[in-house]
C-alpha positions as CSV (number, residue, x, y, z in Angstrom):
1,X,112.9,74.7,83.6
2,X,111.1,77.3,81.6
3,X,107.3,77.6,82.2
4,X,104.9,79.4,80.0
5,X,101.8,81.5,80.8
6,X,100.5,82.2,77.4
7,X,103.1,83.8,75.5
8,X,105.1,85.1,78.5
9,X,107.8,83.1,80.0
10,X,108.2,82.7,83.9
11,X,109.8,84.1,85.9
12,X,108.9,87.4,85.1
13,X,112.2,88.9,86.3
14,X,113.8,87.0,83.2
15,X,111.0,87.8,80.7
16,X,111.7,90.4,77.9
17,X,108.8,91.9,76.3
18,X,108.7,92.9,72.7
19,X,106.0,95.5,73.0
20,X,107.0,97.3,76.3
21,X,109.6,97.5,78.8
22,X,109.7,95.4,82.0
23,X,111.9,95.8,85.1
24,X,111.6,93.6,88.2
25,X,113.2,94.7,91.4
26,X,112.6,92.8,94.6
27,X,108.7,92.4,94.7
28,X,107.9,95.2,92.2
29,X,107.4,94.8,88.4
30,X,107.6,97.9,86.4
31,X,106.1,98.0,83.2
32,X,106.7,100.8,80.9
33,X,104.9,101.7,77.6
34,X,107.6,102.6,75.2
35,X,106.9,104.2,72.0
36,X,107.7,107.8,73.3
37,X,107.8,109.3,69.8
38,X,104.2,108.7,69.5
39,X,103.1,109.2,73.2
40,X,103.3,105.4,73.8
41,X,100.1,104.2,71.8
42,X,98.7,100.7,72.0
43,X,98.6,98.3,69.0
44,X,97.1,95.1,68.5
45,X,100.3,93.3,69.6
46,X,101.0,95.3,72.9
47,X,97.4,94.7,74.0
48,X,98.0,91.1,73.5
49,X,101.2,90.9,75.1
50,X,100.1,93.1,78.0
51,X,97.2,91.0,78.5
52,X,99.2,87.8,78.6
53,X,101.7,89.5,81.1
54,X,98.9,90.2,83.6
55,X,97.7,86.5,83.2
56,X,101.2,85.3,83.9
57,X,101.4,87.6,86.9
58,X,99.0,85.1,88.7
59,X,101.6,82.4,88.5
60,X,104.7,84.5,89.7
61,X,104.8,84.5,93.4
62,X,108.0,86.8,93.4
63,X,105.9,89.7,92.0
64,X,104.0,91.3,94.6
65,X,102.9,94.6,93.1
66,X,103.0,96.3,89.7
67,X,103.6,99.7,88.5
68,X,102.6,100.9,84.9
69,X,104.2,104.0,83.4
70,X,104.8,105.6,80.0
71,X,108.2,106.5,78.7
72,X,109.1,110.2,77.5
73,X,106.7,112.2,79.8
74,X,103.5,110.6,78.6
75,X,101.4,107.7,79.8
76,X,99.5,106.5,76.8
77,X,97.8,108.2,73.8
78,X,95.6,105.2,73.5
79,X,95.0,103.0,70.3
80,X,97.3,103.8,67.6
81,X,95.3,105.9,65.0
82,X,97.0,104.3,62.0
83,X,97.8,101.0,63.3
84,X,94.4,100.2,65.2
85,X,91.7,102.7,64.1
86,X,92.4,102.6,60.4
87,X,92.1,98.7,60.2
88,X,89.1,98.9,62.3
89,X,87.1,100.9,59.7
90,X,87.7,98.1,57.1
91,X,86.7,95.2,59.6
92,X,83.3,93.5,59.5
93,X,81.1,93.0,62.7
94,X,82.8,89.8,63.5
95,X,86.2,91.2,63.3
96,X,85.1,94.2,65.3
97,X,83.6,92.2,68.1
98,X,86.7,90.0,68.3
99,X,88.7,93.2,68.5
100,X,86.8,94.8,71.4
101,X,86.6,91.7,73.0
102,X,90.4,91.3,72.9
103,X,91.0,95.1,74.5
104,X,88.6,94.1,77.2
105,X,90.6,91.1,78.1
106,X,93.3,93.5,79.2
107,X,91.1,95.3,81.8
108,X,89.9,91.7,82.9
109,X,93.6,90.6,83.1
110,X,94.6,93.6,85.3
111,X,91.7,93.2,87.4
112,X,92.3,89.4,88.0
113,X,95.9,89.7,88.6
114,X,96.4,89.1,92.5
115,X,99.0,91.9,92.6
116,X,97.8,95.4,93.2
117,X,98.5,97.7,90.2
118,X,99.8,101.3,90.4
119,X,99.6,103.8,87.5
120,X,102.1,106.3,87.5
121,X,100.5,109.0,85.1
122,X,102.3,112.0,83.5
123,X,101.4,113.9,80.2
124,X,98.9,112.4,78.0
125,X,96.8,109.6,79.2
126,X,93.8,109.2,76.6
127,X,91.6,106.7,75.1
128,X,92.6,103.2,76.0
129,X,95.6,104.7,78.1
130,X,93.0,106.2,80.3
131,X,91.4,102.8,80.5
132,X,94.7,101.3,81.6
133,X,95.0,103.9,84.3
134,X,91.4,103.4,85.3
135,X,91.9,99.6,85.5
136,X,94.8,99.9,87.9
137,X,94.1,99.7,91.6
138,X,95.8,103.1,92.4
139,X,96.8,106.0,90.4
140,X,99.6,108.8,91.2
141,X,99.6,111.8,88.9
142,X,102.5,114.2,87.8
143,X,101.0,117.8,87.5
144,X,101.2,117.4,83.7
145,X,98.7,114.5,83.6
146,X,95.8,115.0,81.4
147,X,93.2,112.1,81.2
148,X,90.7,111.7,78.5
149,X,88.1,109.1,77.7
150,X,88.1,110.3,74.1
151,X,85.8,107.4,72.5
152,X,83.1,109.9,71.6
153,X,85.5,112.0,69.8
154,X,86.1,109.5,67.2
155,X,82.1,108.6,67.0
156,X,82.0,105.7,69.5
157,X,80.4,105.3,72.7
158,X,81.9,105.8,76.1
159,X,81.2,102.4,77.1
160,X,84.6,100.7,76.3
161,X,86.6,98.4,78.1
162,X,84.6,98.6,81.2
163,X,84.4,102.4,81.5
164,X,80.9,102.6,82.3
165,X,81.2,100.1,85.1
166,X,84.5,101.1,86.5
167,X,84.8,104.9,86.1
168,X,81.5,105.9,88.1
169,X,82.9,103.7,91.0
170,X,85.8,105.9,90.9
171,X,84.7,109.3,90.4
172,X,81.0,108.9,90.9
173,X,78.2,108.4,88.4
174,X,77.8,112.3,87.3
175,X,81.5,112.8,87.1
176,X,81.8,109.9,85.0
177,X,78.9,110.6,82.7
178,X,80.6,114.1,82.1
179,X,84.0,112.7,80.9
180,X,82.3,109.9,78.9
181,X,79.8,112.1,77.1
182,X,82.3,115.0,76.3
183,X,85.6,113.0,75.9
184,X,87.2,116.2,77.4
185,X,90.5,116.2,79.4
186,X,90.5,115.9,83.1
187,X,93.7,117.7,84.6
188,X,95.8,116.1,87.3
189,X,94.3,118.7,90.0
190,X,90.6,117.8,88.8
191,X,91.7,114.3,88.9
192,X,92.9,114.3,92.5
193,X,89.9,116.4,93.6
194,X,87.6,113.9,92.2
195,X,89.3,110.8,93.6
196,X,90.7,109.5,90.3
197,X,94.3,110.1,91.5
198,X,95.5,109.4,95.1
199,X,97.7,112.3,94.9
200,X,99.9,114.5,92.7
201,X,103.7,114.0,92.7
202,X,106.4,116.1,91.0
203,X,107.0,114.7,87.8
204,X,110.6,114.0,88.3
205,X,109.6,112.0,91.4
206,X,106.7,110.3,90.0
207,X,108.0,106.8,89.1
208,X,110.0,106.6,92.2
209,X,107.1,107.4,94.5
210,X,105.0,104.8,92.5
211,X,107.7,102.4,93.0
212,X,107.9,103.2,96.8
213,X,104.3,102.7,97.1
214,X,104.7,99.4,95.3
215,X,107.4,98.3,97.6
216,X,105.3,99.2,100.6
217,X,102.5,97.0,99.4
218,X,105.0,94.4,98.1
219,X,106.6,93.8,101.5
220,X,103.1,93.6,103.2
221,X,101.1,90.6,103.9
222,X,100.6,89.1,100.5
223,X,97.8,86.9,101.1
224,X,96.0,89.4,102.8
225,X,96.7,92.1,100.1
226,X,95.5,89.8,97.4
227,X,92.4,89.1,99.4
228,X,91.8,93.0,99.6
229,X,91.7,93.1,95.9
230,X,89.6,90.1,95.4
231,X,87.0,91.5,97.7
232,X,87.1,94.8,96.4
233,X,86.2,93.5,93.1
234,X,83.8,90.7,94.3
235,X,81.8,93.2,96.5
236,X,80.4,95.1,93.7
237,X,77.9,92.6,93.0
238,X,77.0,92.1,96.7
239,X,74.6,93.4,99.2
240,X,76.0,95.0,102.2
241,X,74.8,91.8,104.4
242,X,76.4,89.3,101.7
243,X,79.6,91.5,101.9
244,X,79.9,91.5,105.5
245,X,79.4,87.8,105.6
246,X,81.9,87.2,102.7
247,X,84.5,89.5,104.7
248,X,84.0,87.3,107.7
249,X,85.0,84.3,105.8
250,X,87.9,86.2,104.1
251,X,89.4,87.6,107.2
252,X,89.1,84.3,109.0
253,X,91.1,82.7,106.2
254,X,93.7,85.5,106.6
255,X,93.8,84.8,110.3
256,X,95.2,81.3,109.4
257,X,98.4,82.7,107.9
258,X,101.7,82.8,109.1
259,X,102.0,86.7,108.4
260,X,99.2,87.2,110.9
261,X,101.1,85.2,113.5
262,X,104.2,87.2,112.8
263,X,102.4,90.4,113.2
264,X,101.4,89.2,116.8
265,X,104.7,88.1,117.8
266,X,106.4,91.3,116.4
267,X,103.8,93.3,118.2
268,X,104.4,91.4,121.5
269,X,108.1,92.0,121.1
270,X,107.6,95.8,120.2
271,X,109.1,95.1,116.8
272,X,108.0,95.9,113.3
273,X,106.8,92.7,111.6
274,X,108.6,91.4,108.7
275,X,106.2,89.7,106.2
276,X,107.0,86.6,104.1
277,X,103.7,86.1,102.2
278,X,102.7,83.0,103.6
């Protein structure tokens, strides 16, 4: 029986997107932005389908981690100049607000997906492409990676798709301010030093390393990993005291899972636990 999550059919392993590539191997889904001739820009249609995809991830229990990458040596150049920016100049306030809310929905969907999302970034990662990397839970870089929040370069504010909320929490307020006020490119080395990237990986190995990291997460305790992602997001708005109490409840729930019992039995038997996600 075919189920639908917005426009995306489940299971995701059988879904064939129109505006990006999707490969599901075991617990890992790899999304590849695939317009390499234009450095993988986003369009109205790809925004919508990507958002629908991440919403659908919440309903596919077989996918445990997600990798996002770009084809042809670049991650994404952001919104397509002629397919998006051109039409925006002609829109009225109502239409523009609908557009900016629609783009923000992608970030909301990525953060709401229970699976950790890993961005494998090489080459150009700019504008909305930088936002997609920022909205991911982890980021690996090739030495060629160049990240820019270009919004002020086209006469817009840096407060786009959650950048003023999320980027300072990754790199710090001062560094985020510099990137958002100048729109300049941040190199892979600088991004690693600032904490935007977890590590730099040789370009030929980048996707494989990102998928290996996703596999390590995907074969871990699924319920617990989902709880970690939820709490990382929820605790932004909590006091330390509230966070400690929330974590006490969350951890107690994790202690009721069979994976927790499996880990204990494996430890007692001096074996490596094989988690099953329940």
